[in-house]
mmCIF file of the C-alpha atoms, coordinates in Angstrom:
data_MODEL
# 
_entry.id   MODEL 
# 
loop_
_atom_site.group_PDB 
_atom_site.id 
_atom_site.type_symbol 
_atom_site.label_atom_id 
_atom_site.label_alt_id 
_atom_site.label_comp_id 
_atom_site.label_asym_id 
_atom_site.label_entity_id 
_atom_site.label_seq_id 
_atom_site.pdbx_PDB_ins_code 
_atom_site.Cartn_x 
_atom_site.Cartn_y 
_atom_site.Cartn_z 
_atom_site.occupancy 
_atom_site.B_iso_or_equiv 
_atom_site.pdbx_formal_charge 
_atom_site.auth_seq_id 
_atom_site.auth_comp_id 
_atom_site.auth_asym_id 
_atom_site.auth_atom_id 
_atom_site.pdbx_PDB_model_num 
ATOM 1   C CA . MET A 1 1   ? 9.797   -22.807 -6.458  1.00 0.00 ? 1   MET A CA 1 
ATOM 2   C CA . PRO A 1 2   ? 9.551   -19.085 -5.222  1.00 0.00 ? 2   PRO A CA 1 
ATOM 3   C CA . ILE A 1 3   ? 6.279   -18.074 -3.161  1.00 0.00 ? 3   ILE A CA 1 
ATOM 4   C CA . ARG A 1 4   ? 4.003   -16.121 -5.492  1.00 0.00 ? 4   ARG A CA 1 
ATOM 5   C CA . PRO A 1 5   ? 1.195   -13.628 -4.998  1.00 0.00 ? 5   PRO A CA 1 
ATOM 6   C CA . SER A 1 6   ? -2.266  -14.932 -4.925  1.00 0.00 ? 6   SER A CA 1 
ATOM 7   C CA . LYS A 1 7   ? -3.807  -12.073 -6.772  1.00 0.00 ? 7   LYS A CA 1 
ATOM 8   C CA . PHE A 1 8   ? -3.063  -8.551  -8.299  1.00 0.00 ? 8   PHE A CA 1 
ATOM 9   C CA . VAL A 1 9   ? -5.184  -6.103  -6.199  1.00 0.00 ? 9   VAL A CA 1 
ATOM 10  C CA . HIS A 1 10  ? -4.885  -2.345  -6.965  1.00 0.00 ? 10  HIS A CA 1 
ATOM 11  C CA . VAL A 1 11  ? -3.195  0.605   -8.491  1.00 0.00 ? 11  VAL A CA 1 
ATOM 12  C CA . VAL A 1 12  ? -2.286  3.851   -6.850  1.00 0.00 ? 12  VAL A CA 1 
ATOM 13  C CA . TYR A 1 13  ? -2.218  7.078   -8.935  1.00 0.00 ? 13  TYR A CA 1 
ATOM 14  C CA . ARG A 1 14  ? -0.641  10.483  -8.252  1.00 0.00 ? 14  ARG A CA 1 
ATOM 15  C CA . THR A 1 15  ? -2.795  13.325  -9.713  1.00 0.00 ? 15  THR A CA 1 
ATOM 16  C CA . ARG A 1 16  ? -3.315  17.103  -9.815  1.00 0.00 ? 16  ARG A CA 1 
ATOM 17  C CA . ARG A 1 17  ? -6.780  16.544  -11.164 1.00 0.00 ? 17  ARG A CA 1 
ATOM 18  C CA . PHE A 1 18  ? -8.065  14.886  -8.085  1.00 0.00 ? 18  PHE A CA 1 
ATOM 19  C CA . GLU A 1 19  ? -11.942 15.388  -8.321  1.00 0.00 ? 19  GLU A CA 1 
ATOM 20  C CA . GLU A 1 20  ? -11.954 14.811  -12.116 1.00 0.00 ? 20  GLU A CA 1 
ATOM 21  C CA . MET A 1 21  ? -10.024 11.460  -11.679 1.00 0.00 ? 21  MET A CA 1 
ATOM 22  C CA . LEU A 1 22  ? -12.428 10.239  -9.030  1.00 0.00 ? 22  LEU A CA 1 
ATOM 23  C CA . ALA A 1 23  ? -15.370 11.163  -11.250 1.00 0.00 ? 23  ALA A CA 1 
ATOM 24  C CA . TRP A 1 24  ? -13.948 9.534   -14.266 1.00 0.00 ? 24  TRP A CA 1 
ATOM 25  C CA . TYR A 1 25  ? -13.189 6.277   -12.520 1.00 0.00 ? 25  TYR A CA 1 
ATOM 26  C CA . GLN A 1 26  ? -16.608 6.300   -10.858 1.00 0.00 ? 26  GLN A CA 1 
ATOM 27  C CA . THR A 1 27  ? -18.166 6.798   -14.272 1.00 0.00 ? 27  THR A CA 1 
ATOM 28  C CA . VAL A 1 28  ? -16.082 4.296   -16.285 1.00 0.00 ? 28  VAL A CA 1 
ATOM 29  C CA . PHE A 1 29  ? -15.831 1.653   -13.583 1.00 0.00 ? 29  PHE A CA 1 
ATOM 30  C CA . GLY A 1 30  ? -19.003 2.094   -11.604 1.00 0.00 ? 30  GLY A CA 1 
ATOM 31  C CA . ALA A 1 31  ? -16.636 2.441   -8.596  1.00 0.00 ? 31  ALA A CA 1 
ATOM 32  C CA . LYS A 1 32  ? -17.624 3.696   -5.374  1.00 0.00 ? 32  LYS A CA 1 
ATOM 33  C CA . VAL A 1 33  ? -15.798 5.723   -2.893  1.00 0.00 ? 33  VAL A CA 1 
ATOM 34  C CA . GLN A 1 34  ? -14.602 3.718   0.181   1.00 0.00 ? 34  GLN A CA 1 
ATOM 35  C CA . TYR A 1 35  ? -12.812 6.501   1.956   1.00 0.00 ? 35  TYR A CA 1 
ATOM 36  C CA . GLN A 1 36  ? -11.912 9.982   0.889   1.00 0.00 ? 36  GLN A CA 1 
ATOM 37  C CA . ASP A 1 37  ? -10.276 12.853  2.454   1.00 0.00 ? 37  ASP A CA 1 
ATOM 38  C CA . PRO A 1 38  ? -8.617  16.064  0.786   1.00 0.00 ? 38  PRO A CA 1 
ATOM 39  C CA . ALA A 1 39  ? -5.352  14.322  -0.149  1.00 0.00 ? 39  ALA A CA 1 
ATOM 40  C CA . LEU A 1 40  ? -6.343  10.537  -0.576  1.00 0.00 ? 40  LEU A CA 1 
ATOM 41  C CA . ALA A 1 41  ? -9.301  8.548   -1.975  1.00 0.00 ? 41  ALA A CA 1 
ATOM 42  C CA . PHE A 1 42  ? -9.905  4.758   -2.186  1.00 0.00 ? 42  PHE A CA 1 
ATOM 43  C CA . LEU A 1 43  ? -12.296 3.393   -4.762  1.00 0.00 ? 43  LEU A CA 1 
ATOM 44  C CA . THR A 1 44  ? -13.681 -0.013  -5.637  1.00 0.00 ? 44  THR A CA 1 
ATOM 45  C CA . TYR A 1 45  ? -15.846 -1.554  -8.212  1.00 0.00 ? 45  TYR A CA 1 
ATOM 46  C CA . ASP A 1 46  ? -16.132 -5.095  -6.672  1.00 0.00 ? 46  ASP A CA 1 
ATOM 47  C CA . GLY A 1 47  ? -15.694 -6.901  -3.208  1.00 0.00 ? 47  GLY A CA 1 
ATOM 48  C CA . GLU A 1 48  ? -11.987 -5.814  -2.694  1.00 0.00 ? 48  GLU A CA 1 
ATOM 49  C CA . HIS A 1 49  ? -11.794 -2.932  -0.206  1.00 0.00 ? 49  HIS A CA 1 
ATOM 50  C CA . HIS A 1 50  ? -9.886  -0.830  -2.888  1.00 0.00 ? 50  HIS A CA 1 
ATOM 51  C CA . ARG A 1 51  ? -8.980  -1.231  -6.556  1.00 0.00 ? 51  ARG A CA 1 
ATOM 52  C CA . PHE A 1 52  ? -7.792  2.265   -6.995  1.00 0.00 ? 52  PHE A CA 1 
ATOM 53  C CA . ALA A 1 53  ? -6.285  4.955   -4.842  1.00 0.00 ? 53  ALA A CA 1 
ATOM 54  C CA . PHE A 1 54  ? -5.664  8.493   -5.710  1.00 0.00 ? 54  PHE A CA 1 
ATOM 55  C CA . ALA A 1 55  ? -3.141  10.937  -4.020  1.00 0.00 ? 55  ALA A CA 1 
ATOM 56  C CA . ASN A 1 56  ? -3.954  14.395  -4.547  1.00 0.00 ? 56  ASN A CA 1 
ATOM 57  C CA . MET A 1 57  ? -0.541  15.989  -5.336  1.00 0.00 ? 57  MET A CA 1 
ATOM 58  C CA . ASP A 1 58  ? -1.762  19.579  -5.286  1.00 0.00 ? 58  ASP A CA 1 
ATOM 59  C CA . LEU A 1 59  ? -2.101  19.002  -1.506  1.00 0.00 ? 59  LEU A CA 1 
ATOM 60  C CA . ILE A 1 60  ? 0.826   16.636  -0.960  1.00 0.00 ? 60  ILE A CA 1 
ATOM 61  C CA . ASP A 1 61  ? 3.264   18.541  -3.198  1.00 0.00 ? 61  ASP A CA 1 
ATOM 62  C CA . PRO A 1 62  ? 1.588   22.071  -3.691  1.00 0.00 ? 62  PRO A CA 1 
ATOM 63  C CA . GLY A 1 63  ? 4.847   23.710  -5.118  1.00 0.00 ? 63  GLY A CA 1 
ATOM 64  C CA . GLY A 1 64  ? 5.156   20.961  -7.731  1.00 0.00 ? 64  GLY A CA 1 
ATOM 65  C CA . GLY A 1 65  ? 4.341   21.403  -11.464 1.00 0.00 ? 65  GLY A CA 1 
ATOM 66  C CA . GLY A 1 66  ? 1.050   21.537  -13.056 1.00 0.00 ? 66  GLY A CA 1 
ATOM 67  C CA . PRO A 1 67  ? -1.476  18.815  -13.989 1.00 0.00 ? 67  PRO A CA 1 
ATOM 68  C CA . ASP A 1 68  ? 0.527   17.836  -17.223 1.00 0.00 ? 68  ASP A CA 1 
ATOM 69  C CA . ASP A 1 69  ? 3.850   17.692  -15.622 1.00 0.00 ? 69  ASP A CA 1 
ATOM 70  C CA . ARG A 1 70  ? 4.468   13.966  -15.682 1.00 0.00 ? 70  ARG A CA 1 
ATOM 71  C CA . GLY A 1 71  ? 7.407   14.254  -13.328 1.00 0.00 ? 71  GLY A CA 1 
ATOM 72  C CA . VAL A 1 72  ? 5.160   13.315  -10.365 1.00 0.00 ? 72  VAL A CA 1 
ATOM 73  C CA . ILE A 1 73  ? 1.820   12.453  -11.804 1.00 0.00 ? 73  ILE A CA 1 
ATOM 74  C CA . GLY A 1 74  ? 1.031   8.910   -12.810 1.00 0.00 ? 74  GLY A CA 1 
ATOM 75  C CA . VAL A 1 75  ? 1.144   5.499   -11.283 1.00 0.00 ? 75  VAL A CA 1 
ATOM 76  C CA . ASP A 1 76  ? 2.568   5.278   -7.859  1.00 0.00 ? 76  ASP A CA 1 
ATOM 77  C CA . HIS A 1 77  ? 2.515   1.763   -7.212  1.00 0.00 ? 77  HIS A CA 1 
ATOM 78  C CA . VAL A 1 78  ? 0.801   -1.521  -8.101  1.00 0.00 ? 78  VAL A CA 1 
ATOM 79  C CA . ALA A 1 79  ? -0.310  -4.079  -5.379  1.00 0.00 ? 79  ALA A CA 1 
ATOM 80  C CA . TYR A 1 80  ? -0.167  -7.981  -5.096  1.00 0.00 ? 80  TYR A CA 1 
ATOM 81  C CA . THR A 1 81  ? -1.721  -9.895  -2.348  1.00 0.00 ? 81  THR A CA 1 
ATOM 82  C CA . TYR A 1 82  ? -0.079  -13.090 -0.756  1.00 0.00 ? 82  TYR A CA 1 
ATOM 83  C CA . SER A 1 83  ? -2.098  -15.974 0.567   1.00 0.00 ? 83  SER A CA 1 
ATOM 84  C CA . SER A 1 84  ? -0.786  -15.749 4.017   1.00 0.00 ? 84  SER A CA 1 
ATOM 85  C CA . LEU A 1 85  ? 1.349   -13.739 6.330   1.00 0.00 ? 85  LEU A CA 1 
ATOM 86  C CA . SER A 1 86  ? 3.820   -16.603 6.353   1.00 0.00 ? 86  SER A CA 1 
ATOM 87  C CA . ASP A 1 87  ? 3.954   -16.472 2.566   1.00 0.00 ? 87  ASP A CA 1 
ATOM 88  C CA . LEU A 1 88  ? 4.626   -12.760 2.738   1.00 0.00 ? 88  LEU A CA 1 
ATOM 89  C CA . PHE A 1 89  ? 7.425   -12.999 5.229   1.00 0.00 ? 89  PHE A CA 1 
ATOM 90  C CA . GLU A 1 90  ? 9.088   -16.081 3.840   1.00 0.00 ? 90  GLU A CA 1 
ATOM 91  C CA . ARG A 1 91  ? 9.046   -14.302 0.515   1.00 0.00 ? 91  ARG A CA 1 
ATOM 92  C CA . TYR A 1 92  ? 10.677  -11.307 2.364   1.00 0.00 ? 92  TYR A CA 1 
ATOM 93  C CA . ALA A 1 93  ? 13.496  -13.705 3.512   1.00 0.00 ? 93  ALA A CA 1 
ATOM 94  C CA . GLU A 1 94  ? 14.048  -15.175 0.109   1.00 0.00 ? 94  GLU A CA 1 
ATOM 95  C CA . LEU A 1 95  ? 14.323  -11.789 -1.510  1.00 0.00 ? 95  LEU A CA 1 
ATOM 96  C CA . LYS A 1 96  ? 16.715  -10.505 1.130   1.00 0.00 ? 96  LYS A CA 1 
ATOM 97  C CA . ALA A 1 97  ? 18.785  -13.499 0.555   1.00 0.00 ? 97  ALA A CA 1 
ATOM 98  C CA . ASP A 1 98  ? 18.983  -12.315 -3.114  1.00 0.00 ? 98  ASP A CA 1 
ATOM 99  C CA . GLY A 1 99  ? 19.929  -8.745  -1.993  1.00 0.00 ? 99  GLY A CA 1 
ATOM 100 C CA . ILE A 1 100 ? 16.398  -7.331  -2.591  1.00 0.00 ? 100 ILE A CA 1 
ATOM 101 C CA . ILE A 1 101 ? 14.897  -5.678  0.318   1.00 0.00 ? 101 ILE A CA 1 
ATOM 102 C CA . PRO A 1 102 ? 11.676  -3.457  0.931   1.00 0.00 ? 102 PRO A CA 1 
ATOM 103 C CA . TYR A 1 103 ? 12.074  0.215   1.234   1.00 0.00 ? 103 TYR A CA 1 
ATOM 104 C CA . TRP A 1 104 ? 8.979   0.565   3.197   1.00 0.00 ? 104 TRP A CA 1 
ATOM 105 C CA . CYS A 1 105 ? 7.300   -1.851  5.639   1.00 0.00 ? 105 CYS A CA 1 
ATOM 106 C CA . ILE A 1 106 ? 3.970   -0.591  7.067   1.00 0.00 ? 106 ILE A CA 1 
ATOM 107 C CA . HIS A 1 107 ? 0.756   -1.787  8.640   1.00 0.00 ? 107 HIS A CA 1 
ATOM 108 C CA . HIS A 1 108 ? -1.860  -0.042  6.751   1.00 0.00 ? 108 HIS A CA 1 
ATOM 109 C CA . GLY A 1 109 ? -4.603  -1.457  9.058   1.00 0.00 ? 109 GLY A CA 1 
ATOM 110 C CA . ILE A 1 110 ? -6.382  -3.061  6.162   1.00 0.00 ? 110 ILE A CA 1 
ATOM 111 C CA . THR A 1 111 ? -3.053  -4.704  4.879   1.00 0.00 ? 111 THR A CA 1 
ATOM 112 C CA . VAL A 1 112 ? 0.331   -5.708  6.245   1.00 0.00 ? 112 VAL A CA 1 
ATOM 113 C CA . SER A 1 113 ? 2.372   -4.342  3.437   1.00 0.00 ? 113 SER A CA 1 
ATOM 114 C CA . MET A 1 114 ? 5.940   -4.210  2.185   1.00 0.00 ? 114 MET A CA 1 
ATOM 115 C CA . TYR A 1 115 ? 7.021   -2.008  -0.700  1.00 0.00 ? 115 TYR A CA 1 
ATOM 116 C CA . TYR A 1 116 ? 9.671   -2.583  -3.275  1.00 0.00 ? 116 TYR A CA 1 
ATOM 117 C CA . GLY A 1 117 ? 11.355  -0.797  -6.131  1.00 0.00 ? 117 GLY A CA 1 
ATOM 118 C CA . ASP A 1 118 ? 12.570  -2.489  -9.306  1.00 0.00 ? 118 ASP A CA 1 
ATOM 119 C CA . PRO A 1 119 ? 15.627  -1.355  -11.182 1.00 0.00 ? 119 PRO A CA 1 
ATOM 120 C CA . ASP A 1 120 ? 13.754  1.369   -12.983 1.00 0.00 ? 120 ASP A CA 1 
ATOM 121 C CA . GLY A 1 121 ? 12.318  2.689   -9.690  1.00 0.00 ? 121 GLY A CA 1 
ATOM 122 C CA . ASN A 1 122 ? 8.833   1.396   -10.233 1.00 0.00 ? 122 ASN A CA 1 
ATOM 123 C CA . GLN A 1 123 ? 7.090   0.784   -7.082  1.00 0.00 ? 123 GLN A CA 1 
ATOM 124 C CA . MET A 1 124 ? 5.155   -2.323  -5.981  1.00 0.00 ? 124 MET A CA 1 
ATOM 125 C CA . GLU A 1 125 ? 3.240   -3.475  -2.864  1.00 0.00 ? 125 GLU A CA 1 
ATOM 126 C CA . PHE A 1 126 ? 3.361   -6.833  -1.547  1.00 0.00 ? 126 PHE A CA 1 
ATOM 127 C CA . GLN A 1 127 ? 0.571   -7.409  0.925   1.00 0.00 ? 127 GLN A CA 1 
ATOM 128 C CA . VAL A 1 128 ? -1.724  -9.574  3.272   1.00 0.00 ? 128 VAL A CA 1 
ATOM 129 C CA . ASP A 1 129 ? -5.073  -8.672  3.908   1.00 0.00 ? 129 ASP A CA 1 
ATOM 130 C CA . CYS A 1 130 ? -5.909  -8.105  7.617   1.00 0.00 ? 130 CYS A CA 1 
ATOM 131 C CA . PHE A 1 131 ? -9.591  -8.657  7.361   1.00 0.00 ? 131 PHE A CA 1 
ATOM 132 C CA . ALA A 1 132 ? -11.276 -12.031 5.997   1.00 0.00 ? 132 ALA A CA 1 
ATOM 133 C CA . ASP A 1 133 ? -14.614 -10.048 5.246   1.00 0.00 ? 133 ASP A CA 1 
ATOM 134 C CA . ASN A 1 134 ? -14.510 -6.734  3.132   1.00 0.00 ? 134 ASN A CA 1 
ATOM 135 C CA . ASP A 1 135 ? -17.267 -5.260  5.346   1.00 0.00 ? 135 ASP A CA 1 
ATOM 136 C CA . ASP A 1 136 ? -14.775 -5.450  8.265   1.00 0.00 ? 136 ASP A CA 1 
ATOM 137 C CA . ALA A 1 137 ? -12.254 -3.834  6.138   1.00 0.00 ? 137 ALA A CA 1 
ATOM 138 C CA . ASN A 1 138 ? -14.660 -1.016  5.122   1.00 0.00 ? 138 ASN A CA 1 
ATOM 139 C CA . ALA A 1 139 ? -15.600 -0.446  8.746   1.00 0.00 ? 139 ALA A CA 1 
ATOM 140 C CA . PHE A 1 140 ? -11.974 -0.162  9.705   1.00 0.00 ? 140 PHE A CA 1 
ATOM 141 C CA . MET A 1 141 ? -11.505 2.317   6.871   1.00 0.00 ? 141 MET A CA 1 
ATOM 142 C CA . ARG A 1 142 ? -14.282 4.424   7.947   1.00 0.00 ? 142 ARG A CA 1 
ATOM 143 C CA . ARG A 1 143 ? -13.170 4.410   11.698  1.00 0.00 ? 143 ARG A CA 1 
ATOM 144 C CA . ALA A 1 144 ? -9.453  4.679   11.388  1.00 0.00 ? 144 ALA A CA 1 
ATOM 145 C CA . PHE A 1 145 ? -8.475  6.364   8.103   1.00 0.00 ? 145 PHE A CA 1 
ATOM 146 C CA . SER A 1 146 ? -9.535  9.719   9.514   1.00 0.00 ? 146 SER A CA 1 
ATOM 147 C CA . ILE A 1 147 ? -7.032  9.372   12.138  1.00 0.00 ? 147 ILE A CA 1 
ATOM 148 C CA . ASN A 1 148 ? -4.329  7.602   10.040  1.00 0.00 ? 148 ASN A CA 1 
ATOM 149 C CA . PRO A 1 149 ? -4.981  6.714   6.313   1.00 0.00 ? 149 PRO A CA 1 
ATOM 150 C CA . ILE A 1 150 ? -1.319  5.983   5.679   1.00 0.00 ? 150 ILE A CA 1 
ATOM 151 C CA . GLY A 1 151 ? -0.267  3.368   8.369   1.00 0.00 ? 151 GLY A CA 1 
ATOM 152 C CA . VAL A 1 152 ? 2.213   2.435   11.041  1.00 0.00 ? 152 VAL A CA 1 
ATOM 153 C CA . GLU A 1 153 ? 5.785   1.253   10.243  1.00 0.00 ? 153 GLU A CA 1 
ATOM 154 C CA . TYR A 1 154 ? 7.033   -1.953  11.563  1.00 0.00 ? 154 TYR A CA 1 
ATOM 155 C CA . ASP A 1 155 ? 10.445  -3.868  11.496  1.00 0.00 ? 155 ASP A CA 1 
ATOM 156 C CA . PRO A 1 156 ? 10.309  -6.606  9.192   1.00 0.00 ? 156 PRO A CA 1 
ATOM 157 C CA . GLU A 1 157 ? 13.137  -8.766  10.864  1.00 0.00 ? 157 GLU A CA 1 
ATOM 158 C CA . GLU A 1 158 ? 11.169  -8.572  14.027  1.00 0.00 ? 158 GLU A CA 1 
ATOM 159 C CA . TRP A 1 159 ? 7.959   -9.594  12.233  1.00 0.00 ? 159 TRP A CA 1 
ATOM 160 C CA . LEU A 1 160 ? 9.788   -12.490 10.515  1.00 0.00 ? 160 LEU A CA 1 
ATOM 161 C CA . GLU A 1 161 ? 10.884  -13.809 13.827  1.00 0.00 ? 161 GLU A CA 1 
ATOM 162 C CA . LYS A 1 162 ? 7.183   -13.556 15.177  1.00 0.00 ? 162 LYS A CA 1 
ATOM 163 C CA . VAL A 1 163 ? 5.651   -15.146 12.093  1.00 0.00 ? 163 VAL A CA 1 
ATOM 164 C CA . ARG A 1 164 ? 8.328   -18.087 12.441  1.00 0.00 ? 164 ARG A CA 1 
ATOM 165 C CA . SER A 1 165 ? 7.937   -18.514 16.285  1.00 0.00 ? 165 SER A CA 1 
ATOM 166 C CA . GLY A 1 166 ? 4.265   -19.022 15.776  1.00 0.00 ? 166 GLY A CA 1 
ATOM 167 C CA . THR A 1 167 ? 2.883   -15.805 17.002  1.00 0.00 ? 167 THR A CA 1 
ATOM 168 C CA . ALA A 1 168 ? -1.007  -15.976 16.494  1.00 0.00 ? 168 ALA A CA 1 
ATOM 169 C CA . VAL A 1 169 ? -1.502  -14.216 13.079  1.00 0.00 ? 169 VAL A CA 1 
ATOM 170 C CA . ASP A 1 170 ? -4.793  -12.516 14.484  1.00 0.00 ? 170 ASP A CA 1 
ATOM 171 C CA . THR A 1 171 ? -2.547  -10.588 16.850  1.00 0.00 ? 171 THR A CA 1 
ATOM 172 C CA . LEU A 1 172 ? -0.211  -9.471  14.125  1.00 0.00 ? 172 LEU A CA 1 
ATOM 173 C CA . LEU A 1 173 ? -2.949  -8.513  11.540  1.00 0.00 ? 173 LEU A CA 1 
ATOM 174 C CA . ALA A 1 174 ? -4.743  -6.251  14.075  1.00 0.00 ? 174 ALA A CA 1 
ATOM 175 C CA . ARG A 1 175 ? -3.250  -2.794  14.046  1.00 0.00 ? 175 ARG A CA 1 
ATOM 176 C CA . MET A 1 176 ? -3.069  -2.050  17.686  1.00 0.00 ? 176 MET A CA 1 
ATOM 177 C CA . SER A 1 177 ? -2.376  1.683   17.322  1.00 0.00 ? 177 SER A CA 1 
ATOM 178 C CA . ASP A 1 178 ? -3.158  4.211   14.799  1.00 0.00 ? 178 ASP A CA 1 
ATOM 179 C CA . LEU A 1 179 ? -0.045  6.203   15.671  1.00 0.00 ? 179 LEU A CA 1 
ATOM 180 C CA . PRO A 1 180 ? 2.428   7.159   14.751  1.00 0.00 ? 180 PRO A CA 1 
ATOM 181 C CA . VAL A 1 181 ? 1.468   8.118   11.243  1.00 0.00 ? 181 VAL A CA 1 
ATOM 182 C CA . SER A 1 182 ? 4.064   7.050   8.774   1.00 0.00 ? 182 SER A CA 1 
ATOM 183 C CA . PRO A 1 183 ? 5.416   9.661   6.302   1.00 0.00 ? 183 PRO A CA 1 
ATOM 184 C CA . ILE A 1 184 ? 4.792   8.574   2.755   1.00 0.00 ? 184 ILE A CA 1 
ATOM 185 C CA . ARG A 1 185 ? 7.911   6.977   1.433   1.00 0.00 ? 185 ARG A CA 1 
ATOM 186 C CA . SER A 1 186 ? 9.043   6.048   -2.055  1.00 0.00 ? 186 SER A CA 1 
ATOM 187 C CA . ALA A 1 187 ? 11.953  4.056   -3.564  1.00 0.00 ? 187 ALA A CA 1 
ATOM 188 C CA . VAL A 1 188 ? 13.437  7.275   -4.337  1.00 0.00 ? 188 VAL A CA 1 
ATOM 189 C CA . GLY A 1 189 ? 12.677  9.232   -1.345  1.00 0.00 ? 189 GLY A CA 1 
ATOM 190 C CA . ALA A 1 190 ? 13.887  6.567   0.955   1.00 0.00 ? 190 ALA A CA 1 
ATOM 191 C CA . GLY A 1 191 ? 17.295  6.348   -0.709  1.00 0.00 ? 191 GLY A CA 1 
ATOM 192 C CA . PHE A 1 192 ? 16.507  3.134   -2.272  1.00 0.00 ? 192 PHE A CA 1 
ATOM 193 C CA . ALA A 1 193 ? 19.394  1.838   -4.515  1.00 0.00 ? 193 ALA A CA 1 
ATOM 194 C CA . PRO A 1 194 ? 18.463  -1.237  -6.706  1.00 0.00 ? 194 PRO A CA 1 
ATOM 195 C CA . PRO A 1 195 ? 21.043  -4.182  -6.533  1.00 0.00 ? 195 PRO A CA 1 
ATOM 196 C CA . GLY A 1 196 ? 23.764  -3.180  -8.890  1.00 0.00 ? 196 GLY A CA 1 
ATOM 197 C CA . GLY A 1 197 ? 22.294  0.133   -9.237  1.00 0.00 ? 197 GLY A CA 1 
# 
């Protein structure tokens, strides 16, 4: 039986109505802002560190279309949490054996994540939380996201070996450096080609 996620966790939206979207989600969901800068915002309505994230495309892609141009506006990705770092990396190994590989492996600080694209290019994040306590995750966001709200890339093969060799999980989950800031990658931008595509 394949290793499955333990829960569905968040959705990320690309928008050219950044402030309007934040206000709407705060009103409709009673959500509060966990972290916000001019380009990105992370909101939650419960104990999860974030349920929604918003990318301000007017800053990220200022030469792009208008607010109703659906080319880059809409859902960026959906995210699923795995029960353990071992589950995340063993699933990585299983999928790799089937010819399915992540296009982006990144330590966000609050999560260790792998991003995949389906045959239509829909993006999804498979992740493990770095903090057992949401207060600690929020404190990390307040401290480190002003330096690096994206994360630091890692080599999944190197991490798979570390996980399998028994490296202490705490040392892997703790992001040891806030730099270098990874560029934002996408299934298309990374030259991802789905199996058989």
